[in-house]
C-alpha positions in Angstrom: -34.3 -15.2 4.8 -34.7 -18.7 6.3 -34.4 -19.5 10.0 -31.1 -21.3 9.3 -29.8 -18.2 7.5 -30.8 -16.0 10.4 -29.0 -18.3 12.8 -25.9 -18.3 10.8 -25.9 -14.5 10.6 -26.4 -14.2 14.3 -23.6 -16.7 14.9 -21.0 -14.6 12.9 -18.6 -12.7 15.1 -19.2 -9.0 15.1 -16.7 -7.2 12.8 -15.5 -3.8 13.9 -17.2 -0.9 12.1 -15.2 1.2 9.6 -15.1 5.0 9.7 -13.7 6.5 6.5 -11.9 9.8 7.3 -12.4 12.1 4.4 -11.1 15.6 3.7 -14.4 17.5 3.4 -15.3 20.1 0.7 -17.6 23.0 -0.2 -18.2 21.4 -3.6 -21.5 19.4 -3.5 -20.2 17.1 -6.2 -17.1 16.3 -4.1 -19.3 15.5 -1.1 -21.5 13.2 -3.2 -18.4 11.4 -4.6 -17.2 10.7 -1.0 -20.6 9.3 0.0 -20.8 7.2 -3.3 -17.4 5.7 -2.4 -18.7 4.7 1.1 -21.6 2.9 -0.7 -19.1 1.0 -2.9 -17.1 0.0 0.2 -20.3 -1.3 1.8 -20.7 -3.6 -1.2 -17.1 -4.9 -0.8 -17.6 -5.3 3.0 -21.3 -6.4 3.3 -20.9 -7.5 7.0 -19.2 -4.3 8.1 -21.0 -1.1 9.3 -19.4 1.7 7.2 -19.7 5.4 8.0 -17.8 8.4 7.0 -16.5 11.5 8.8 -14.8 14.6 7.5 -11.8 16.7 8.7 -13.5 20.0 7.8 -16.2 21.7 5.8 -18.5 18.7 5.7 -20.5 17.0 8.5 -20.3 14.8 10.4 -16.9 15.4 11.8 -14.5 12.5 12.4 -14.8 12.6 16.2 -18.6 12.4 15.9 -18.4 9.5 13.5 -15.9 7.5 15.6 -18.0 8.1 18.8 -21.2 6.9 17.1 -19.5 3.8 15.7 -17.9 3.0 19.1 -21.2 3.1 20.9 -22.4 0.1 18.9 -19.1 -1.9 18.9 -16.2 -0.8 21.1 -13.6 -1.6 18.4 -13.4 0.7 15.4 -11.2 0.9 12.3 -10.4 4.3 10.8 -9.1 4.5 7.3 -7.9 8.0 6.2 -9.1 8.7 2.7 -5.9 10.6 1.8 -3.3 10.1 -0.9 -0.5 11.9 0.9 1.0 11.7 4.4 0.4 15.3 5.2 -0.8 17.3 8.2 -4.3 15.8 8.1 -3.0 12.2 8.3 -0.3 13.0 10.8 -2.1 15.3 13.2 -5.7 16.3 12.5 -7.2 12.8 12.0 -5.4 11.2 14.9 -6.6 14.1 17.2 -10.1 13.7 16.0 -10.3 10.0 16.4 -8.8 10.2 19.9 -11.5 12.8 20.8 -14.2 10.4 19.5 -12.7 7.4 21.2 -12.5 9.3 24.6 -16.3 9.8 24.5 -16.8 6.0 24.7 -14.7 4.7 27.6 -13.1 1.3 26.9 -13.2 1.7 23.1 -10.3 1.0 20.9 -9.4 2.5 17.5 -7.1 1.0 14.8 -5.8 3.8 12.6 -4.9 2.5 9.1 -2.1 3.9 6.9 -3.0 6.5 4.2 -3.8 5.3 0.7 -1.0 6.9 -1.3 1.6 4.1 -1.6 -0.8 1.5 -2.9 0.1 0.3 -6.5 -3.6 -0.1 -7.3 -4.0 3.7 -7.1 -1.1 4.2 -9.5 -3.0 1.9 -11.9 -6.1 4.0 -11.5 -4.1 7.2 -12.1 -2.7 5.7 -15.3 -6.2 4.8 -16.4 -7.4 8.4 -16.0 -4.4 9.6 -18.0 -5.0 7.2 -20.8 -8.7 8.0 -20.9 -7.9 11.5 -22.2 -5.1 10.6 -24.6 -7.5 9.9 -27.5 -5.4 9.7 -30.6 -2.2 10.8 -28.8 0.5 8.2 -28.5 2.0 7.7 -25.1 5.7 8.0 -26.2 4.9 11.4 -27.7 3.0 12.7 -24.6 4.4 14.5 -21.6 2.4 14.2 -18.3 2.4 16.9 -15.6 1.3 15.2 -12.3 -0.4 17.8 -10.0 -0.4 17.3 -6.2 -1.7 19.4 -3.4 1.6 20.4 -1.8 2.2 20.9 1.9 4.8 22.1 4.4 6.1 18.5 5.1 9.1 17.8 2.8 8.6 14.0 3.0 5.0 14.2 1.8 6.1 16.4 -1.2 8.8 13.9 -1.9 6.2 11.1 -2.1 4.5 13.0 -4.9 7.8 13.4 -6.8 8.4 9.7 -6.4 4.9 8.9 -7.7 5.7 10.9 -10.8 8.8 8.8 -11.4 6.9 5.6 -10.8 4.3 6.6 -13.4 7.0 7.4 -15.8 8.5 4.0 -15.3 5.2 2.1 -15.5 3.8 4.1 -18.4 5.3 4.7 -21.8 5.1 8.5 -21.7 7.9 10.8 -22.9 8.2 12.0 -19.3 6.2 12.7 -16.1 6.9 16.0 -14.3 5.7 16.8 -10.8 3.8 20.0 -9.9 2.1 21.4 -6.8 -0.9 23.7 -6.3 0.1 25.3 -3.0 2.9 25.8 -0.4 5.8 24.4 -2.5 7.0 24.3 -6.1 7.2 23.9 -8.9 3.7 25.3 -9.3 1.6 24.1 -12.3 2.4 27.0 -14.7 6.1 26.5 -14.0 5.9 22.8 -14.6 4.1 23.4 -17.9 6.7 25.9 -19.0 9.4 23.3 -18.1 7.6 20.7 -20.2 7.7 23.0 -23.2 11.4 23.8 -22.6 12.1 20.0 -22.6 10.4 19.7 -26.0 6.9 18.5 -25.1 4.7 18.2 -28.2 1.5 17.2 -26.3 0.8 17.6 -22.6 -1.7 15.8 -20.3 -2.2 17.4 -16.9 -3.1 14.7 -14.3 -4.6 15.8 -11.0 -3.5 13.4 -8.3 -6.7 13.9 -6.3 -9.5 11.5 -5.2 -12.6 13.6 -5.7 -13.9 16.8 -7.3 -13.4 19.9 -5.2 -11.3 23.1 -5.0 -8.1 21.4 -6.2 -9.6 20.0 -9.3 -11.2 23.4 -10.0 -7.9 25.3 -9.5 -6.1 22.8 -11.8 -8.6 23.5 -14.6 -8.4 27.2 -14.1 -4.6 27.4 -14.0 -4.3 25.3 -17.2 -6.9 27.5 -19.0 -5.0 30.7 -17.9 -1.7 29.2 -19.0 -3.0 28.3 -22.5 -4.6 31.7 -22.9 -1.2 33.4 -22.2 0.6 31.1 -24.6 -1.4 30.6 -27.8 1.5 29.0 -29.5 2.1 26.4 -26.8 1.6 22.7 -27.4 -2.0 21.3 -26.9 -2.9 20.4 -23.3 -5.6 18.0 -22.0 -6.6 17.6 -18.4 -7.3 14.2 -17.0 -10.0 13.5 -14.4 -9.6 12.8 -10.7 -9.7 9.2 -9.5 -13.3 9.5 -8.3 -15.5 6.8 -6.6 -14.8 3.5 -8.3 -14.4 -0.2 -7.5 -10.6 0.0 -7.5 -10.5 2.7 -4.8 -13.1 0.9 -2.8 -10.9 -2.2 -2.9 -8.0 -0.3 -1.5 -10.0 1.1 1.4 -11.3 -2.4 2.1 -7.7 -3.7 2.2 -6.7 -1.0 4.7 -9.8 -1.9 6.8 -8.9 -5.6 6.9 -5.4 -4.8 8.0 -6.7 -2.6 10.8 -9.2 -5.2 11.9 -6.5 -7.8 12.2 -4.6 -5.5 14.5 -7.7 -5.2 16.7 -8.2 -9.0 16.6 -4.7 -9.8 17.8 -4.7 -7.1 20.5 -1.3 -5.9 19.3 0.3 -9.3 19.7 2.2 -11.1 16.9 -0.4 -13.2 15.1 1.7 -16.2 14.3 2.3 -19.7 15.6 6.0 -20.3 16.1 7.5 -23.4 14.6 10.7 -24.7 13.0 10.5 -25.9 9.3 12.5 -28.9 8.3 13.2 -28.0 4.7 16.2 -30.3 3.9 15.6 -31.9 0.5 12.2 -30.1 0.1 11.3 -27.8 -2.8 11.2 -24.1 -1.9 10.3 -21.4 -4.4 11.8 -17.9 -4.3 10.3 -15.3 -6.6 12.7 -12.5 -6.9 16.5 -12.2 -7.3 17.5 -9.1 -5.4 19.2 -8.3 -2.1 16.3 -9.6 0.1 16.2 -12.8 -2.0 19.9 -13.2 -1.6 19.7 -13.1 2.2 16.8 -15.6 2.3 18.3 -18.0 -0.2 21.6 -18.2 1.7 19.6 -19.2 4.8 17.5 -21.7 2.9 20.6 -23.3 1.4 22.1 -23.6 4.9 18.9 -25.4 5.9 19.4 -27.9 3.0 16.3 -26.7 1.0 16.1 -27.5 -2.7 15.7 -24.0 -3.9 14.0 -22.8 -7.1 14.4 -19.1 -8.1 12.1 -17.3 -10.6 13.5 -13.9 -11.5 14.6 -12.0 -14.7 17.9 -11.1 -12.9 20.1 -12.2 -10.0 22.5 -10.4 -7.7 26.2 -11.2 -8.4 26.3 -13.4 -5.3 23.2 -15.4 -6.5 24.6 -15.6 -10.0 27.8 -17.2 -8.6 25.7 -19.7 -6.5 23.6 -20.6 -9.5 26.7 -21.2 -11.7 27.9 -23.5 -8.9 24.7 -25.5 -9.1 23.5 -24.5 -5.6 19.9 -23.8 -6.9 17.9 -23.9 -10.1 17.0 -20.6 -11.8 14.2 -19.7 -14.3 15.4 -16.4 -15.8 11.9 -14.9 -16.4 9.1 -13.2 -14.6 6.7 -15.1 -12.3 3.9 -17.0 -14.1 0.9 -18.7 -12.7 1.6 -22.3 -11.8 5.2 -21.6 -10.5 4.1 -22.5 -7.0 3.3 -26.1 -7.9 5.1 -28.7 -5.8 6.7 -26.1 -3.5 6.5 -26.8 0.3 7.3 -23.1 1.1 7.3 -19.9 -1.0 9.0 -16.5 -0.7 7.6 -13.6 -2.6 10.5 -11.1 -2.5 10.2 -9.0 -5.7 10.1 -5.2 -5.6 6.7 -5.2 -7.3 3.8 -5.5 -4.8 1.4 -6.7 -7.5 3.6 -9.7 -8.3 4.0 -10.5 -4.7 0.2 -10.4 -4.3 -0.2 -12.9 -7.2 2.4 -15.3 -5.7 0.8 -15.2 -2.3 -2.7 -15.7 -3.8 -1.5 -18.8 -5.7 0.2 -20.2 -2.6 -3.0 -19.7 -0.6 -5.0 -21.7 -3.2 -2.4 -24.5 -3.0 -2.3 -24.5 0.9 1.4 -23.6 0.7 2.8 -21.2 3.3 4.1 -18.0 1.7 6.3 -15.1 3.0 5.9 -11.6 1.5 8.8 -9.3 2.0 6.9 -6.2 1.2 3.7 -6.8 3.2 3.9 -9.4 6.0 0.2 -9.5 6.6 -0.4 -10.3 3.0 1.3 -13.6 3.3 0.7 -16.7 5.4 4.1 -16.9 7.1 6.6 -14.5 8.6 10.4 -14.7 8.6 11.9 -14.3 12.1 15.0 -12.3 12.8 17.5 -15.1 13.5 20.9 -15.7 14.8 23.1 -18.6 16.0 24.9 -18.6 19.4 26.3 -21.4 21.5 24.8 -24.2 19.4 21.3 -22.6 19.4 19.3 -21.1 16.6 17.3 -18.1 18.0 14.5 -16.5 16.2 12.3 -13.5 17.1 9.1 -12.5 15.4 8.0 -9.0 16.0 4.8 -7.1 15.1 5.8 -4.4 12.6 8.7 -3.3 14.7 11.8 -4.6 12.9 14.4 -2.6 15.0 12.9 -3.7 18.3 12.7 -7.3 17.0 16.4 -7.2 16.0 17.3 -5.7 19.4 15.5 -8.5 21.2 17.2 -11.1 19.1 20.6 -9.6 19.8 19.9 -9.5 23.5 18.9 -13.2 23.4 22.1 -14.1 21.5 24.2 -12.3 24.0 22.3 -14.1 26.8 23.0 -17.5 25.2 26.7 -16.7 24.9 26.9 -15.6 28.5 25.1 -18.8 29.7 27.4 -21.0 27.6 30.5 -19.3 29.1 29.1 -19.7 32.7 28.6 -23.4 32.1 
């Protein structure tokens, strides 16, 4: 390394370390998989110190990992390596990271969301299913998606919703949810239901990150079910997600979002300004209810609106027929951002919104994302008009509080106008 390279590295701001909060396992293969993922994350985040702590069974514990990281840099990001929003995410990990933070006075910890909702993980799950299909056609295959199961109804509902999303995004005959513990249907019951519904071929897909007890129990229960029903349809078992580049990328994204929260100290990281859009080209990708609200405001501002969406709401259809905006009745395509002064990515598909924001970034065009504000380059304020004033409030991931502040300001403006 040259002296110039050393100077440049020394001049870089210190980025907060990352602690990956994993479950822990007695299975040596599972522990090795977690450590292998940490190595992959280090490749994605080469300027970040990455360590790993475990909820149970494996050392070091999360509190120890957080305290060690905080001694070097007083700001730490913790990413829970969890697919579901169960007890570990809601209680155990927060308690452990607080215990670790308390050992280093003055330290701060940003706790990132769990991994489960990320569409990239759905894509990985579909990849694992398709890897065991072999000569089976997707439309002739039923999938049973197996989750851990817990005592929190909302967490179990996330798993059921995931099964539905995989059914929508794949081409399978159907995708049925199952659970290994606490709640039902259990795996044998879900397999029986698949047979009653006419399944000819079944793939059991474990919705777990790494090898461990859950993967072992899944295999054992499938084997026992097949032994008890020799005339049942053939069953294949998919692999868990495992350490891979896709999973490492999701963890890195969670880290970056947490690091931004530490950078801004909890404040709203935007510069307030008013855009003059009259006569200027604005692109809206999406034609649903969110797009409807935004387009109405853009038209009020005099913007020249272009909409790219396969469908429109009835209100937007009427506006389009009246010639209020131009409409391309298709999905978003690369190049649509060209010539736009301002872009809104408001589809219900995060992958599409990501593509739109990425193209806008390369063209130096500000872009709002309706699904993930931090993934865009502009935020839409909560606005209202009162006494000749346009009032806007930008909050920091607190939409209800933001709206309440806006309403209070609108009322104050009306009161002042009446007093005058």
